[in-house]
ROVO-15887 format. One record per residue (C-alpha): chain; x, y, z; residue number from 1. Coordinates in steps of 0.1 Angstrom, whole numbers, plus 5000, padded with zeros to 4 digits. Example, Ala and Ser with C-alpha at 12.3 -4.5 7.8 and 13.67 -1.06 7.14 Angstrom:
[A [5123 4955 5078] 1]
[A [5137 4989 5071] 2]
END
This chain:
[A [3692 2157 6359] 1]
[A [3670 2160 6328] 2]
[A [3639 2179 6319] 3]
[A [3618 2175 6288] 4]
[A [3599 2204 6271] 5]
[A [3570 2192 6249] 6]
[A [3561 2217 6222] 7]
[A [3523 2223 6218] 8]
[A [3524 2254 6195] 9]
[A [3552 2275 6180] 10]
[A [3555 2304 6157] 11]
[A [3567 2295 6122] 12]
[A [3603 2307 6126] 13]
[A [3608 2295 6162] 14]
[A [3641 2276 6164] 15]
[A [3671 2265 6185] 16]
[A [3699 2290 6182] 17]
[A [3733 2293 6198] 18]
[A [3759 2320 6194] 19]
[A [3764 2312 6157] 20]
[A [3784 2290 6133] 21]
[A [3818 2305 6129] 22]
[A [3845 2299 6103] 23]
[A [3823 2285 6075] 24]
[A [3812 2316 6056] 25]
[A [3841 2311 6031] 26]
[A [3824 2279 6022] 27]
[A [3790 2295 6016] 28]
[A [3776 2286 6050] 29]
[A [3758 2314 6069] 30]
[A [3767 2320 6105] 31]
[A [3730 2320 6117] 32]
[A [3727 2324 6154] 33]
[A [3703 2349 6171] 34]
[A [3687 2378 6152] 35]
[A [3687 2400 6183] 36]
[A [3722 2392 6198] 37]
[A [3717 2415 6229] 38]
[A [3685 2398 6240] 39]
[A [3700 2364 6233] 40]
[A [3731 2373 6255] 41]
[A [3708 2388 6282] 42]
[A [3687 2356 6285] 43]
[A [3719 2334 6290] 44]
[A [3735 2359 6314] 45]
[A [3704 2360 6336] 46]
[A [3708 2322 6343] 47]
[A [3746 2321 6344] 48]
[A [3747 2301 6312] 49]
[A [3779 2302 6291] 50]
[A [3780 2330 6265] 51]
[A [3767 2316 6233] 52]
[A [3748 2287 6249] 53]
[A [3719 2273 6229] 54]
[A [3684 2285 6237] 55]
[A [3650 2290 6219] 56]
[A [3645 2319 6196] 57]
[A [3608 2327 6195] 58]
[A [3592 2344 6165] 59]
[A [3561 2366 6166] 60]
[A [3537 2336 6168] 61]
[A [3550 2328 6203] 62]
[A [3553 2293 6218] 63]
[A [3535 2270 6242] 64]
[A [3552 2241 6259] 65]
[A [3548 2217 6288] 66]
[A [3575 2207 6313] 67]
[A [3582 2171 6323] 68]
[A [3610 2155 6343] 69]
[A [3629 2180 6365] 70]
[A [3619 2215 6374] 71]
[A [3641 2241 6358] 72]
[A [3645 2279 6357] 73]
[A [3640 2299 6325] 74]
[A [3648 2334 6314] 75]
[A [3627 2354 6288] 76]
[A [3642 2384 6270] 77]
[A [3634 2403 6239] 78]
[A [3608 2427 6226] 79]
[A [3575 2430 6244] 80]
[A [3571 2392 6247] 81]
[A [3554 2380 6279] 82]
[A [3552 2347 6298] 83]
[A [3523 2328 6313] 84]
[A [3525 2297 6335] 85]
[A [3492 2278 6336] 86]
[A [3474 2310 6326] 87]
[A [3491 2332 6352] 88]
[A [3506 2362 6336] 89]
[A [3542 2370 6346] 90]
[A [3553 2398 6322] 91]
[A [3585 2398 6302] 92]
[A [3623 2403 6307] 93]
[A [3623 2380 6337] 94]
[A [3636 2348 6354] 95]
[A [3610 2323 6366] 96]
[A [3608 2286 6377] 97]
[A [3589 2260 6357] 98]
[A [3577 2229 6375] 99]
[A [3569 2195 6360] 100]
[A [3534 2194 6345] 101]
[A [3532 2232 6341] 102]
[A [3524 2248 6308] 103]
[A [3545 2278 6297] 104]
[A [3532 2301 6271] 105]
[A [3552 2330 6255] 106]
[A [3532 2356 6237] 107]
[A [3542 2385 6215] 108]
[A [3533 2421 6222] 109]
[A [3529 2454 6205] 110]
[A [3566 2457 6197] 111]
[A [3594 2433 6189] 112]
[A [3596 2403 6165] 113]
[A [3621 2380 6183] 114]
[A [3623 2367 6219] 115]
[A [3648 2344 6236] 116]
[A [3639 2316 6261] 117]
[A [3669 2302 6280] 118]
[A [3669 2273 6305] 119]
[A [3691 2264 6334] 120]
[A [3707 2235 6317] 121]
[A [3721 2223 6284] 122]
[A [3697 2219 6255] 123]
[A [3705 2186 6237] 124]
[A [3698 2189 6200] 125]
[A [3714 2181 6167] 126]
[A [3747 2197 6159] 127]
[A [3757 2208 6124] 128]
[A [3793 2219 6116] 129]
[A [3800 2223 6153] 130]
[A [3770 2245 6161] 131]
[A [3734 2241 6173] 132]
[A [3724 2273 6154] 133]
[A [3695 2266 6131] 134]
[A [3697 2277 6094] 135]
[A [3660 2284 6089] 136]
[A [3658 2276 6051] 137]
[A [3674 2242 6054] 138]
[A [3664 2234 6090] 139]
[A [3700 2222 6097] 140]
[A [3713 2227 6132] 141]
[A [3692 2225 6163] 142]
[A [3661 2227 6142] 143]
[A [3628 2246 6137] 144]
[A [3604 2238 6165] 145]
[A [3571 2222 6155] 146]
[A [3541 2211 6175] 147]
[A [3546 2177 6189] 148]
[A [3584 2180 6191] 149]
[A [3603 2176 6224] 150]
[A [3633 2195 6236] 151]
[A [3656 2177 6261] 152]
[A [3675 2198 6287] 153]
[A [3704 2180 6302] 154]
[A [3724 2188 6333] 155]
[A [3696 2209 6348] 156]
[A [3709 2232 6376] 157]
[A [3685 2235 6405] 158]
[A [3700 2264 6424] 159]
[A [3713 2299 6419] 160]
[A [3686 2313 6396] 161]
[A [3666 2338 6414] 162]
[A [3631 2344 6401] 163]
[A [3621 2380 6394] 164]
[A [3622 2408 6368] 165]
[A [3655 2417 6352] 166]
[A [3670 2452 6354] 167]
[A [3651 2478 6334] 168]
[A [3668 2473 6300] 169]
[A [3641 2476 6274] 170]
[A [3652 2500 6247] 171]
[A [3629 2525 6231] 172]
[A [3623 2519 6194] 173]
[A [3651 2531 6172] 174]
[A [3643 2561 6151] 175]
[A [3677 2568 6134] 176]
[A [3701 2541 6124] 177]
[A [3738 2550 6118] 178]
[A [3753 2537 6085] 179]
[A [3785 2537 6065] 180]
[A [3782 2540 6028] 181]
[A [3794 2510 6007] 182]
[A [3808 2487 5997] 183]
[A [3788 2491 5964] 184]
[A [3775 2527 5966] 185]
[A [3792 2533 5932] 186]
[A [3763 2515 5916] 187]
[A [3738 2543 5927] 188]
[A [3731 2578 5914] 189]
[A [3738 2607 5936] 190]
[A [3700 2613 5939] 191]
[A [3696 2578 5955] 192]
[A [3723 2585 5980] 193]
[A [3705 2618 5988] 194]
[A [3672 2600 5993] 195]
[A [3689 2574 6016] 196]
[A [3702 2602 6039] 197]
[A [3672 2625 6039] 198]
[A [3641 2603 6036] 199]
[A [3620 2585 6062] 200]
[A [3616 2548 6055] 201]
[A [3592 2524 6071] 202]
[A [3597 2489 6084] 203]
[A [3579 2465 6061] 204]
[A [3557 2436 6072] 205]
[A [3579 2412 6052] 206]
[A [3609 2398 6072] 207]
[A [3625 2366 6082] 208]
[A [3659 2354 6096] 209]
[A [3676 2364 6063] 210]
[A [3665 2400 6062] 211]
[A [3641 2429 6069] 212]
[A [3625 2448 6041] 213]
[A [3618 2486 6042] 214]
[A [3593 2507 6023] 215]
[A [3603 2541 6009] 216]
[A [3614 2558 5978] 217]
[A [3629 2536 5952] 218]
[A [3668 2536 5951] 219]
[A [3673 2519 5917] 220]
[A [3708 2506 5910] 221]
[A [3725 2520 5879] 222]
[A [3735 2484 5870] 223]
[A [3731 2449 5883] 224]
[A [3761 2437 5863] 225]
[A [3788 2435 5890] 226]
[A [3813 2410 5904] 227]
[A [3802 2389 5933] 228]
[A [3814 2404 5966] 229]
[A [3811 2391 6002] 230]
[A [3779 2400 6021] 231]
[A [3779 2409 6058] 232]
[A [3753 2411 6085] 233]
[A [3738 2446 6086] 234]
[A [3743 2454 6049] 235]
[A [3715 2474 6032] 236]
[A [3709 2455 6000] 237]
[A [3689 2471 5972] 238]
[A [3670 2449 5947] 239]
[A [3663 2456 5911] 240]
[A [3631 2476 5920] 241]
[A [3651 2498 5943] 242]
[A [3638 2485 5976] 243]
[A [3659 2482 6007] 244]
[A [3665 2450 6027] 245]
[A [3686 2448 6059] 246]
[A [3706 2415 6059] 247]
[A [3703 2396 6092] 248]
[A [3715 2363 6107] 249]
[A [3708 2339 6079] 250]
[A [3720 2362 6051] 251]
[A [3738 2349 6020] 252]
[A [3775 2349 6022] 253]
[A [3783 2363 5987] 254]
[A [3767 2379 5957] 255]
[A [3731 2392 5957] 256]
[A [3720 2427 5948] 257]
[A [3743 2457 5954] 258]
[A [3748 2469 5990] 259]
[A [3744 2507 5993] 260]
[A [3755 2509 6029] 261]
[A [3761 2489 6061] 262]
[A [3744 2496 6095] 263]
[A [3767 2503 6124] 264]
[A [3768 2471 6145] 265]
[A [3751 2485 6177] 266]
[A [3719 2495 6157] 267]
[A [3713 2462 6139] 268]
[A [3694 2443 6166] 269]
[A [3670 2472 6174] 270]
[A [3661 2476 6137] 271]
[A [3653 2438 6135] 272]
[A [3628 2443 6164] 273]
[A [3609 2472 6148] 274]
[A [3572 2466 6143] 275]
[A [3558 2468 6108] 276]
[A [3552 2504 6098] 277]
[A [3577 2519 6122] 278]
[A [3596 2549 6107] 279]
[A [3633 2549 6104] 280]
[A [3659 2574 6091] 281]
[A [3695 2567 6082] 282]
[A [3724 2589 6093] 283]
[A [3756 2585 6072] 284]
[A [3789 2583 6092] 285]
[A [3824 2581 6080] 286]
[A [3843 2549 6087] 287]
[A [3863 2568 6114] 288]
[A [3831 2580 6130] 289]
[A [3816 2546 6131] 290]
[A [3847 2531 6147] 291]
[A [3848 2558 6173] 292]
[A [3811 2552 6180] 293]
[A [3817 2515 6186] 294]
[A [3845 2521 6209] 295]
[A [3823 2544 6231] 296]
[A [3793 2520 6231] 297]
[A [3797 2502 6264] 298]
[A [3760 2504 6275] 299]
[A [3751 2469 6264] 300]
[A [3782 2453 6281] 301]
[A [3773 2472 6313] 302]
[A [3737 2460 6312] 303]
[A [3748 2424 6307] 304]
[A [3770 2427 6338] 305]
[A [3740 2440 6358] 306]
[A [3719 2411 6346] 307]
[A [3745 2385 6354] 308]
[A [3752 2399 6389] 309]
[A [3717 2405 6402] 310]
[A [3720 2406 6440] 311]
[A [3701 2380 6459] 312]
[A [3675 2390 6486] 313]
[A [3699 2389 6515] 314]
[A [3724 2411 6497] 315]
[A [3697 2436 6487] 316]
[A [3684 2438 6523] 317]
[A [3718 2445 6536] 318]
[A [3721 2476 6513] 319]
[A [3688 2491 6525] 320]
[A [3684 2510 6557] 321]
[A [3654 2492 6572] 322]
[A [3654 2513 6604] 323]
[A [3651 2547 6588] 324]
[A [3616 2561 6592] 325]
[A [3607 2538 6621] 326]
[A [3579 2550 6643] 327]
[A [3567 2543 6679] 328]
[A [3531 2532 6678] 329]
[A [3527 2541 6715] 330]
[A [3533 2578 6709] 331]
[A [3508 2603 6694] 332]
[A [3518 2617 6660] 333]
[A [3526 2651 6676] 334]
[A [3554 2636 6696] 335]
[A [3571 2619 6667] 336]
[A [3601 2636 6652] 337]
[A [3595 2654 6619] 338]
[A [3619 2640 6592] 339]
END
């Protein structure tokens, strides 16, 4: 069974993304994939989709689309984005059903820059180097979504997706990000490293899928004459004016400006969702401390398991004592037992 989703409006960076394009960075090809990997994984888990399945990554401008063909379920995760069907507000972080002819609108909220819209089927788009992940600058992969385009969803599954809110998993805005110095901290004066560790920075309004800029004290490199080195997601790159940029999903694979530090993996997604102007401090960890932190960080895995195994109504009712607190309407209150 097939459904078709006709795009009426879409934010400028809204695109098709899967889990990422692996194994090509040595050839200069970015991995791409989702900016917020946890929200991406949550949307797929909520519908029982395969990990890494393609979905729609929605930027701050939101999206409006109309369904044709088969009805299908969708899951929305990420930031404070909310869904409306034919003008009826549904909230965010949920699973819902979209019927043929209905109009779905996803809107951004006060916080969060990226949301993820998954469907109960297989999104059929172009594949580039074995992946549907869209590289935003080139448009290669599943593609940037423009008004007038249509997304085809094949193999639509009609059962097993229970509408309703997802478990309470929205994280509070991150205030302190854990980092490890390097790999090019040698190109910065001790005073710059001191500012990095003891100053409050603010999320800038300028961001895209390549990176997120921060406003704060200048951390000017001592030199820009350095050999090219590989770049990794989560690196804090400092330009010639001394301004910080966090590298994200579409970052370059080599070269660029010196990288003063790298953000610990579990903090990257939350930084990418910060609203403009939000404060952020950096806490420097040793490599050993960062590794130990990652080994202890099981919260996101536990949440994904809860999302994937939401009990259906019958199961939830079986776990609730529906008899406790029962009263006899034929007796006056004075004769009822006091709990």
